[in-house]
mmCIF file of the C-alpha atoms, coordinates in Angstrom:
data_MODEL
# 
_entry.id   MODEL 
# 
loop_
_atom_site.group_PDB 
_atom_site.id 
_atom_site.type_symbol 
_atom_site.label_atom_id 
_atom_site.label_alt_id 
_atom_site.label_comp_id 
_atom_site.label_asym_id 
_atom_site.label_entity_id 
_atom_site.label_seq_id 
_atom_site.pdbx_PDB_ins_code 
_atom_site.Cartn_x 
_atom_site.Cartn_y 
_atom_site.Cartn_z 
_atom_site.occupancy 
_atom_site.B_iso_or_equiv 
_atom_site.pdbx_formal_charge 
_atom_site.auth_seq_id 
_atom_site.auth_comp_id 
_atom_site.auth_asym_id 
_atom_site.auth_atom_id 
_atom_site.pdbx_PDB_model_num 
ATOM 1   C CA . MET A 1 1   ? -0.039  0.477   -0.050  1.00 0.00 ? 1   MET A CA 1 
ATOM 2   C CA . PHE A 1 2   ? 2.800   2.284   -0.687  1.00 0.00 ? 2   PHE A CA 1 
ATOM 3   C CA . LEU A 1 3   ? 4.061   1.391   2.948   1.00 0.00 ? 3   LEU A CA 1 
ATOM 4   C CA . LYS A 1 4   ? 7.380   1.079   2.151   1.00 0.00 ? 4   LYS A CA 1 
ATOM 5   C CA . GLY A 1 5   ? 9.021   3.496   0.422   1.00 0.00 ? 5   GLY A CA 1 
ATOM 6   C CA . ASP A 1 6   ? 11.204  2.853   -2.541  1.00 0.00 ? 6   ASP A CA 1 
ATOM 7   C CA . ARG A 1 7   ? 9.900   -0.621  -2.598  1.00 0.00 ? 7   ARG A CA 1 
ATOM 8   C CA . CYS A 1 8   ? 6.959   0.342   -4.370  1.00 0.00 ? 8   CYS A CA 1 
ATOM 9   C CA . TYR A 1 9   ? 8.441   1.860   -7.208  1.00 0.00 ? 9   TYR A CA 1 
ATOM 10  C CA . SER A 1 10  ? 10.336  -1.222  -8.071  1.00 0.00 ? 10  SER A CA 1 
ATOM 11  C CA . ASP A 1 11  ? 9.532   -4.624  -9.508  1.00 0.00 ? 11  ASP A CA 1 
ATOM 12  C CA . LYS A 1 12  ? 9.029   -5.521  -5.627  1.00 0.00 ? 12  LYS A CA 1 
ATOM 13  C CA . CYS A 1 13  ? 5.836   -4.038  -4.975  1.00 0.00 ? 13  CYS A CA 1 
ATOM 14  C CA . ALA A 1 14  ? 3.246   -6.293  -3.207  1.00 0.00 ? 14  ALA A CA 1 
ATOM 15  C CA . ILE A 1 15  ? 0.578   -4.532  -4.712  1.00 0.00 ? 15  ILE A CA 1 
ATOM 16  C CA . GLU A 1 16  ? 1.044   -4.410  -8.276  1.00 0.00 ? 16  GLU A CA 1 
ATOM 17  C CA . ARG A 1 17  ? 2.850   -8.265  -8.875  1.00 0.00 ? 17  ARG A CA 1 
ATOM 18  C CA . ARG A 1 18  ? -0.200  -10.365 -8.768  1.00 0.00 ? 18  ARG A CA 1 
ATOM 19  C CA . SER A 1 19  ? -3.564  -9.815  -8.746  1.00 0.00 ? 19  SER A CA 1 
ATOM 20  C CA . TYR A 1 20  ? -5.048  -13.213 -6.642  1.00 0.00 ? 20  TYR A CA 1 
ATOM 21  C CA . GLY A 1 21  ? -4.469  -14.038 -3.230  1.00 0.00 ? 21  GLY A CA 1 
ATOM 22  C CA . PRO A 1 22  ? -1.754  -16.105 -1.146  1.00 0.00 ? 22  PRO A CA 1 
ATOM 23  C CA . GLY A 1 23  ? -1.458  -19.482 -0.921  1.00 0.00 ? 23  GLY A CA 1 
ATOM 24  C CA . GLN A 1 24  ? -1.816  -22.650 -2.765  1.00 0.00 ? 24  GLN A CA 1 
ATOM 25  C CA . HIS A 1 25  ? -5.340  -21.643 -4.140  1.00 0.00 ? 25  HIS A CA 1 
ATOM 26  C CA . GLY A 1 26  ? -5.527  -18.424 -4.672  1.00 0.00 ? 26  GLY A CA 1 
ATOM 27  C CA . GLN A 1 27  ? -5.916  -18.264 -8.291  1.00 0.00 ? 27  GLN A CA 1 
ATOM 28  C CA . ASN A 1 28  ? -8.537  -21.192 -7.887  1.00 0.00 ? 28  ASN A CA 1 
ATOM 29  C CA . ARG A 1 29  ? -10.708 -18.774 -6.051  1.00 0.00 ? 29  ARG A CA 1 
ATOM 30  C CA . PHE A 1 30  ? -11.050 -16.045 -8.735  1.00 0.00 ? 30  PHE A CA 1 
ATOM 31  C CA . ARG A 1 31  ? -14.347 -14.454 -7.927  1.00 0.00 ? 31  ARG A CA 1 
ATOM 32  C CA . LYS A 1 32  ? -15.704 -10.935 -9.444  1.00 0.00 ? 32  LYS A CA 1 
ATOM 33  C CA . LEU A 1 33  ? -15.826 -8.199  -6.896  1.00 0.00 ? 33  LEU A CA 1 
ATOM 34  C CA . SER A 1 34  ? -19.380 -6.330  -6.253  1.00 0.00 ? 34  SER A CA 1 
ATOM 35  C CA . ASP A 1 35  ? -19.264 -2.755  -6.884  1.00 0.00 ? 35  ASP A CA 1 
ATOM 36  C CA . TYR A 1 36  ? -19.253 -1.466  -3.536  1.00 0.00 ? 36  TYR A CA 1 
ATOM 37  C CA . ALA A 1 37  ? -16.053 -4.027  -2.641  1.00 0.00 ? 37  ALA A CA 1 
ATOM 38  C CA . VAL A 1 38  ? -14.263 -2.232  -5.393  1.00 0.00 ? 38  VAL A CA 1 
ATOM 39  C CA . GLN A 1 39  ? -15.087 1.081   -4.293  1.00 0.00 ? 39  GLN A CA 1 
ATOM 40  C CA . LEU A 1 40  ? -14.036 -0.263  -0.352  1.00 0.00 ? 40  LEU A CA 1 
ATOM 41  C CA . ARG A 1 41  ? -10.806 -1.355  -1.336  1.00 0.00 ? 41  ARG A CA 1 
ATOM 42  C CA . GLU A 1 42  ? -10.157 1.980   -3.402  1.00 0.00 ? 42  GLU A CA 1 
ATOM 43  C CA . LYS A 1 43  ? -10.866 4.038   -0.318  1.00 0.00 ? 43  LYS A CA 1 
ATOM 44  C CA . GLN A 1 44  ? -8.693  1.644   1.964   1.00 0.00 ? 44  GLN A CA 1 
ATOM 45  C CA . LYS A 1 45  ? -6.010  1.986   -0.368  1.00 0.00 ? 45  LYS A CA 1 
ATOM 46  C CA . VAL A 1 46  ? -5.911  5.423   -0.383  1.00 0.00 ? 46  VAL A CA 1 
ATOM 47  C CA . LYS A 1 47  ? -6.497  5.671   3.431   1.00 0.00 ? 47  LYS A CA 1 
ATOM 48  C CA . TYR A 1 48  ? -3.530  3.687   3.933   1.00 0.00 ? 48  TYR A CA 1 
ATOM 49  C CA . MET A 1 49  ? -1.323  5.144   1.774   1.00 0.00 ? 49  MET A CA 1 
ATOM 50  C CA . TYR A 1 50  ? -1.594  8.457   3.295   1.00 0.00 ? 50  TYR A CA 1 
ATOM 51  C CA . GLY A 1 51  ? -1.822  7.075   6.686   1.00 0.00 ? 51  GLY A CA 1 
ATOM 52  C CA . MET A 1 52  ? -5.268  8.445   8.356   1.00 0.00 ? 52  MET A CA 1 
ATOM 53  C CA . LEU A 1 53  ? -8.181  7.462   10.235  1.00 0.00 ? 53  LEU A CA 1 
ATOM 54  C CA . GLU A 1 54  ? -11.295 6.662   9.440   1.00 0.00 ? 54  GLU A CA 1 
ATOM 55  C CA . GLY A 1 55  ? -12.700 9.803   10.776  1.00 0.00 ? 55  GLY A CA 1 
ATOM 56  C CA . GLN A 1 56  ? -10.156 11.926  9.511   1.00 0.00 ? 56  GLN A CA 1 
ATOM 57  C CA . PHE A 1 57  ? -10.538 10.568  5.939   1.00 0.00 ? 57  PHE A CA 1 
ATOM 58  C CA . ARG A 1 58  ? -14.360 10.745  6.283   1.00 0.00 ? 58  ARG A CA 1 
ATOM 59  C CA . ASN A 1 59  ? -13.718 14.716  6.724   1.00 0.00 ? 59  ASN A CA 1 
ATOM 60  C CA . PHE A 1 60  ? -10.929 15.207  4.725   1.00 0.00 ? 60  PHE A CA 1 
ATOM 61  C CA . PHE A 1 61  ? -13.855 13.799  2.396   1.00 0.00 ? 61  PHE A CA 1 
ATOM 62  C CA . HIS A 1 62  ? -16.766 16.313  3.286   1.00 0.00 ? 62  HIS A CA 1 
ATOM 63  C CA . LYS A 1 63  ? -14.353 19.358  3.156   1.00 0.00 ? 63  LYS A CA 1 
ATOM 64  C CA . ALA A 1 64  ? -13.853 18.227  -0.305  1.00 0.00 ? 64  ALA A CA 1 
ATOM 65  C CA . GLU A 1 65  ? -17.741 17.916  -0.787  1.00 0.00 ? 65  GLU A CA 1 
ATOM 66  C CA . LYS A 1 66  ? -18.519 21.544  -0.183  1.00 0.00 ? 66  LYS A CA 1 
ATOM 67  C CA . LEU A 1 67  ? -15.961 23.047  -2.428  1.00 0.00 ? 67  LEU A CA 1 
ATOM 68  C CA . LYS A 1 68  ? -16.760 23.669  -5.950  1.00 0.00 ? 68  LYS A CA 1 
ATOM 69  C CA . GLY A 1 69  ? -15.578 21.789  -8.867  1.00 0.00 ? 69  GLY A CA 1 
ATOM 70  C CA . VAL A 1 70  ? -14.784 17.858  -8.878  1.00 0.00 ? 70  VAL A CA 1 
ATOM 71  C CA . THR A 1 71  ? -14.856 16.130  -5.296  1.00 0.00 ? 71  THR A CA 1 
ATOM 72  C CA . GLY A 1 72  ? -12.369 13.916  -5.983  1.00 0.00 ? 72  GLY A CA 1 
ATOM 73  C CA . ASP A 1 73  ? -9.961  16.067  -7.666  1.00 0.00 ? 73  ASP A CA 1 
ATOM 74  C CA . HIS A 1 74  ? -10.363 18.259  -4.680  1.00 0.00 ? 74  HIS A CA 1 
ATOM 75  C CA . LEU A 1 75  ? -10.094 15.118  -2.407  1.00 0.00 ? 75  LEU A CA 1 
ATOM 76  C CA . LEU A 1 76  ? -6.873  14.489  -3.430  1.00 0.00 ? 76  LEU A CA 1 
ATOM 77  C CA . MET A 1 77  ? -5.239  18.312  -3.488  1.00 0.00 ? 77  MET A CA 1 
ATOM 78  C CA . MET A 1 78  ? -5.875  18.096  -0.182  1.00 0.00 ? 78  MET A CA 1 
ATOM 79  C CA . LEU A 1 79  ? -4.315  14.735  0.743   1.00 0.00 ? 79  LEU A CA 1 
ATOM 80  C CA . GLU A 1 80  ? -1.686  15.786  -0.698  1.00 0.00 ? 80  GLU A CA 1 
ATOM 81  C CA . ARG A 1 81  ? -1.046  19.218  0.813   1.00 0.00 ? 81  ARG A CA 1 
ATOM 82  C CA . ARG A 1 82  ? -0.948  17.837  4.264   1.00 0.00 ? 82  ARG A CA 1 
ATOM 83  C CA . LEU A 1 83  ? 2.305   18.480  6.123   1.00 0.00 ? 83  LEU A CA 1 
ATOM 84  C CA . ASP A 1 84  ? 3.654   15.203  6.574   1.00 0.00 ? 84  ASP A CA 1 
ATOM 85  C CA . ASN A 1 85  ? 3.008   14.131  2.845   1.00 0.00 ? 85  ASN A CA 1 
ATOM 86  C CA . VAL A 1 86  ? 4.798   17.585  1.685   1.00 0.00 ? 86  VAL A CA 1 
ATOM 87  C CA . VAL A 1 87  ? 7.754   16.463  3.475   1.00 0.00 ? 87  VAL A CA 1 
ATOM 88  C CA . TYR A 1 88  ? 7.682   13.461  2.138   1.00 0.00 ? 88  TYR A CA 1 
ATOM 89  C CA . ARG A 1 89  ? 7.498   14.420  -1.421  1.00 0.00 ? 89  ARG A CA 1 
ATOM 90  C CA . LEU A 1 90  ? 10.402  16.786  -1.027  1.00 0.00 ? 90  LEU A CA 1 
ATOM 91  C CA . GLY A 1 91  ? 12.442  14.246  -0.116  1.00 0.00 ? 91  GLY A CA 1 
ATOM 92  C CA . PHE A 1 92  ? 12.881  14.824  3.967   1.00 0.00 ? 92  PHE A CA 1 
ATOM 93  C CA . ALA A 1 93  ? 11.803  11.117  4.247   1.00 0.00 ? 93  ALA A CA 1 
ATOM 94  C CA . SER A 1 94  ? 12.027  7.754   2.663   1.00 0.00 ? 94  SER A CA 1 
ATOM 95  C CA . SER A 1 95  ? 8.035   7.052   3.427   1.00 0.00 ? 95  SER A CA 1 
ATOM 96  C CA . ARG A 1 96  ? 5.218   8.968   4.639   1.00 0.00 ? 96  ARG A CA 1 
ATOM 97  C CA . ASP A 1 97  ? 5.467   7.062   8.113   1.00 0.00 ? 97  ASP A CA 1 
ATOM 98  C CA . GLN A 1 98  ? 8.808   8.205   8.518   1.00 0.00 ? 98  GLN A CA 1 
ATOM 99  C CA . ALA A 1 99  ? 7.456   12.040  7.466   1.00 0.00 ? 99  ALA A CA 1 
ATOM 100 C CA . ARG A 1 100 ? 4.498   11.480  9.944   1.00 0.00 ? 100 ARG A CA 1 
ATOM 101 C CA . GLN A 1 101 ? 6.804   10.978  12.965  1.00 0.00 ? 101 GLN A CA 1 
ATOM 102 C CA . LEU A 1 102 ? 9.569   13.547  11.975  1.00 0.00 ? 102 LEU A CA 1 
ATOM 103 C CA . VAL A 1 103 ? 6.709   16.223  11.792  1.00 0.00 ? 103 VAL A CA 1 
ATOM 104 C CA . ARG A 1 104 ? 5.609   14.990  15.097  1.00 0.00 ? 104 ARG A CA 1 
ATOM 105 C CA . HIS A 1 105 ? 8.870   15.131  16.468  1.00 0.00 ? 105 HIS A CA 1 
ATOM 106 C CA . ASN A 1 106 ? 9.549   19.187  16.249  1.00 0.00 ? 106 ASN A CA 1 
ATOM 107 C CA . HIS A 1 107 ? 11.836  18.309  13.287  1.00 0.00 ? 107 HIS A CA 1 
ATOM 108 C CA . PHE A 1 108 ? 9.828   21.241  10.454  1.00 0.00 ? 108 PHE A CA 1 
ATOM 109 C CA . GLN A 1 109 ? 8.583   24.784  10.365  1.00 0.00 ? 109 GLN A CA 1 
ATOM 110 C CA . VAL A 1 110 ? 5.950   26.448  8.453   1.00 0.00 ? 110 VAL A CA 1 
ATOM 111 C CA . ASN A 1 111 ? 6.772   30.423  8.025   1.00 0.00 ? 111 ASN A CA 1 
ATOM 112 C CA . GLY A 1 112 ? 9.036   29.768  10.723  1.00 0.00 ? 112 GLY A CA 1 
ATOM 113 C CA . ARG A 1 113 ? 6.622   28.245  13.304  1.00 0.00 ? 113 ARG A CA 1 
ATOM 114 C CA . LYS A 1 114 ? 6.579   25.260  14.741  1.00 0.00 ? 114 LYS A CA 1 
ATOM 115 C CA . ALA A 1 115 ? 4.252   23.190  12.822  1.00 0.00 ? 115 ALA A CA 1 
ATOM 116 C CA . ASN A 1 116 ? 4.481   19.468  14.584  1.00 0.00 ? 116 ASN A CA 1 
ATOM 117 C CA . ILE A 1 117 ? 0.985   18.154  13.200  1.00 0.00 ? 117 ILE A CA 1 
ATOM 118 C CA . PRO A 1 118 ? 0.835   16.149  10.350  1.00 0.00 ? 118 PRO A CA 1 
ATOM 119 C CA . SER A 1 119 ? -2.607  17.098  8.679   1.00 0.00 ? 119 SER A CA 1 
ATOM 120 C CA . PHE A 1 120 ? -1.721  20.915  8.899   1.00 0.00 ? 120 PHE A CA 1 
ATOM 121 C CA . GLN A 1 121 ? -2.326  21.879  4.730   1.00 0.00 ? 121 GLN A CA 1 
ATOM 122 C CA . VAL A 1 122 ? 0.320   23.746  3.580   1.00 0.00 ? 122 VAL A CA 1 
ATOM 123 C CA . SER A 1 123 ? -0.330  27.217  0.987   1.00 0.00 ? 123 SER A CA 1 
ATOM 124 C CA . VAL A 1 124 ? 0.703   28.414  -1.766  1.00 0.00 ? 124 VAL A CA 1 
ATOM 125 C CA . GLY A 1 125 ? 3.969   30.399  -0.532  1.00 0.00 ? 125 GLY A CA 1 
ATOM 126 C CA . ASP A 1 126 ? 4.283   28.568  2.573   1.00 0.00 ? 126 ASP A CA 1 
ATOM 127 C CA . VAL A 1 127 ? 7.760   28.126  3.363   1.00 0.00 ? 127 VAL A CA 1 
ATOM 128 C CA . ILE A 1 128 ? 8.697   24.462  5.175   1.00 0.00 ? 128 ILE A CA 1 
ATOM 129 C CA . SER A 1 129 ? 12.535  24.265  6.573   1.00 0.00 ? 129 SER A CA 1 
ATOM 130 C CA . LEU A 1 130 ? 13.794  22.145  8.830   1.00 0.00 ? 130 LEU A CA 1 
ATOM 131 C CA . LYS A 1 131 ? 14.836  23.615  12.547  1.00 0.00 ? 131 LYS A CA 1 
ATOM 132 C CA . GLU A 1 132 ? 18.713  24.388  12.851  1.00 0.00 ? 132 GLU A CA 1 
ATOM 133 C CA . LYS A 1 133 ? 19.351  21.169  15.651  1.00 0.00 ? 133 LYS A CA 1 
ATOM 134 C CA . SER A 1 134 ? 18.103  19.035  13.386  1.00 0.00 ? 134 SER A CA 1 
ATOM 135 C CA . ARG A 1 135 ? 20.064  19.199  9.987   1.00 0.00 ? 135 ARG A CA 1 
ATOM 136 C CA . LYS A 1 136 ? 23.093  16.638  11.586  1.00 0.00 ? 136 LYS A CA 1 
ATOM 137 C CA . ASN A 1 137 ? 20.224  14.334  11.766  1.00 0.00 ? 137 ASN A CA 1 
ATOM 138 C CA . GLU A 1 138 ? 21.511  11.039  9.394   1.00 0.00 ? 138 GLU A CA 1 
ATOM 139 C CA . VAL A 1 139 ? 18.661  9.937   8.718   1.00 0.00 ? 139 VAL A CA 1 
ATOM 140 C CA . ILE A 1 140 ? 16.996  13.106  6.776   1.00 0.00 ? 140 ILE A CA 1 
ATOM 141 C CA . VAL A 1 141 ? 20.505  14.052  5.487   1.00 0.00 ? 141 VAL A CA 1 
ATOM 142 C CA . ASP A 1 142 ? 20.269  10.430  3.517   1.00 0.00 ? 142 ASP A CA 1 
ATOM 143 C CA . ASN A 1 143 ? 16.952  11.074  2.549   1.00 0.00 ? 143 ASN A CA 1 
ATOM 144 C CA . LEU A 1 144 ? 17.915  14.585  1.157   1.00 0.00 ? 144 LEU A CA 1 
ATOM 145 C CA . GLU A 1 145 ? 21.057  12.774  -0.908  1.00 0.00 ? 145 GLU A CA 1 
ATOM 146 C CA . GLY A 1 146 ? 18.519  10.049  -2.664  1.00 0.00 ? 146 GLY A CA 1 
ATOM 147 C CA . VAL A 1 147 ? 16.599  13.346  -3.931  1.00 0.00 ? 147 VAL A CA 1 
ATOM 148 C CA . ALA A 1 148 ? 17.848  13.445  -7.079  1.00 0.00 ? 148 ALA A CA 1 
ATOM 149 C CA . ARG A 1 149 ? 17.161  9.861   -7.716  1.00 0.00 ? 149 ARG A CA 1 
ATOM 150 C CA . ARG A 1 150 ? 13.691  10.523  -6.815  1.00 0.00 ? 150 ARG A CA 1 
ATOM 151 C CA . GLY A 1 151 ? 12.736  13.934  -7.785  1.00 0.00 ? 151 GLY A CA 1 
ATOM 152 C CA . VAL A 1 152 ? 10.657  16.749  -5.986  1.00 0.00 ? 152 VAL A CA 1 
ATOM 153 C CA . SER A 1 153 ? 6.694   17.501  -7.326  1.00 0.00 ? 153 SER A CA 1 
ATOM 154 C CA . SER A 1 154 ? 6.697   20.334  -9.498  1.00 0.00 ? 154 SER A CA 1 
ATOM 155 C CA . TRP A 1 155 ? 4.145   22.127  -7.714  1.00 0.00 ? 155 TRP A CA 1 
ATOM 156 C CA . LEU A 1 156 ? 6.926   22.422  -4.781  1.00 0.00 ? 156 LEU A CA 1 
ATOM 157 C CA . GLU A 1 157 ? 10.345  24.122  -4.861  1.00 0.00 ? 157 GLU A CA 1 
ATOM 158 C CA . LEU A 1 158 ? 13.510  22.570  -2.602  1.00 0.00 ? 158 LEU A CA 1 
ATOM 159 C CA . ASP A 1 159 ? 16.187  24.663  -1.663  1.00 0.00 ? 159 ASP A CA 1 
ATOM 160 C CA . ALA A 1 160 ? 18.538  21.571  -0.248  1.00 0.00 ? 160 ALA A CA 1 
ATOM 161 C CA . PRO A 1 161 ? 21.837  23.011  0.542   1.00 0.00 ? 161 PRO A CA 1 
ATOM 162 C CA . ASN A 1 162 ? 19.544  25.481  3.005   1.00 0.00 ? 162 ASN A CA 1 
ATOM 163 C CA . PHE A 1 163 ? 16.957  22.774  4.382   1.00 0.00 ? 163 PHE A CA 1 
ATOM 164 C CA . GLN A 1 164 ? 14.220  24.466  2.873   1.00 0.00 ? 164 GLN A CA 1 
ATOM 165 C CA . ALA A 1 165 ? 11.208  24.421  0.524   1.00 0.00 ? 165 ALA A CA 1 
ATOM 166 C CA . THR A 1 166 ? 8.559   26.584  -0.992  1.00 0.00 ? 166 THR A CA 1 
ATOM 167 C CA . VAL A 1 167 ? 5.168   25.398  -2.449  1.00 0.00 ? 167 VAL A CA 1 
ATOM 168 C CA . LYS A 1 168 ? 4.638   27.562  -5.899  1.00 0.00 ? 168 LYS A CA 1 
ATOM 169 C CA . ALA A 1 169 ? 1.185   26.025  -6.482  1.00 0.00 ? 169 ALA A CA 1 
ATOM 170 C CA . LEU A 1 170 ? -1.330  24.324  -5.963  1.00 0.00 ? 170 LEU A CA 1 
ATOM 171 C CA . PRO A 1 171 ? -1.092  20.376  -6.941  1.00 0.00 ? 171 PRO A CA 1 
ATOM 172 C CA . SER A 1 172 ? -2.965  19.584  -9.721  1.00 0.00 ? 172 SER A CA 1 
ATOM 173 C CA . ARG A 1 173 ? -4.747  15.962  -10.349 1.00 0.00 ? 173 ARG A CA 1 
ATOM 174 C CA . GLU A 1 174 ? -2.502  16.064  -13.484 1.00 0.00 ? 174 GLU A CA 1 
ATOM 175 C CA . GLU A 1 175 ? 1.129   15.937  -10.700 1.00 0.00 ? 175 GLU A CA 1 
ATOM 176 C CA . ILE A 1 176 ? -0.395  13.017  -8.564  1.00 0.00 ? 176 ILE A CA 1 
ATOM 177 C CA . THR A 1 177 ? 1.029   10.054  -10.558 1.00 0.00 ? 177 THR A CA 1 
ATOM 178 C CA . MET A 1 178 ? -0.391  7.248   -7.921  1.00 0.00 ? 178 MET A CA 1 
ATOM 179 C CA . PRO A 1 179 ? -2.666  5.021   -9.053  1.00 0.00 ? 179 PRO A CA 1 
ATOM 180 C CA . ILE A 1 180 ? -5.795  6.283   -7.186  1.00 0.00 ? 180 ILE A CA 1 
ATOM 181 C CA . GLN A 1 181 ? -9.348  6.164   -8.914  1.00 0.00 ? 181 GLN A CA 1 
ATOM 182 C CA . GLU A 1 182 ? -11.022 8.888   -6.656  1.00 0.00 ? 182 GLU A CA 1 
ATOM 183 C CA . GLN A 1 183 ? -13.886 8.934   -8.842  1.00 0.00 ? 183 GLN A CA 1 
ATOM 184 C CA . LEU A 1 184 ? -14.912 5.117   -6.836  1.00 0.00 ? 184 LEU A CA 1 
ATOM 185 C CA . ILE A 1 185 ? -14.480 6.904   -3.195  1.00 0.00 ? 185 ILE A CA 1 
ATOM 186 C CA . VAL A 1 186 ? -16.622 9.845   -4.190  1.00 0.00 ? 186 VAL A CA 1 
ATOM 187 C CA . GLU A 1 187 ? -19.295 6.717   -5.363  1.00 0.00 ? 187 GLU A CA 1 
ATOM 188 C CA . LEU A 1 188 ? -19.056 5.375   -2.015  1.00 0.00 ? 188 LEU A CA 1 
ATOM 189 C CA . TYR A 1 189 ? -19.298 7.844   0.360   1.00 0.00 ? 189 TYR A CA 1 
ATOM 190 C CA . SER A 1 190 ? -22.130 9.362   -1.825  1.00 0.00 ? 190 SER A CA 1 
ATOM 191 C CA . LYS A 1 191 ? -24.412 6.224   -1.333  1.00 0.00 ? 191 LYS A CA 1 
# 
């Protein structure tokens, strides 16, 4: 579920590898999933991908539903703008779980102010910086060295030598390359 960081970008990703169940009889029991099962599985996948609980995810959906435009796109944009996800996208962490922990442990500031809430929504023009005492953290330094390999999203601008980044624009649906079918989530919550 994209929790392993770089592993799901390789051929060893457990999610993309096979479409049947584990074990000796996994291939024999292929049955068509109901529409509800497909919708639920998609919602669970996105929820686990971003490391959220059900209530929090539902609140994000209801906020996205109130905005004008396509609800699914708004939901994904709100999920992408979470501080823990932005820290992961910038390359300060190798996974969203690690990014969440770094945020909770007060390693980051937003616009010069302490930010230790992973669900904090960043806005255009916000400056995310690593605190001075955290700049020698080996885990963060190692992760930043791997940024060149993974790249940074186009809506973010990273200044690696100064350990800070700027939000240039809001993320668009085209920039979210993960295999998410947000329409299934909207259909599930619309019942």
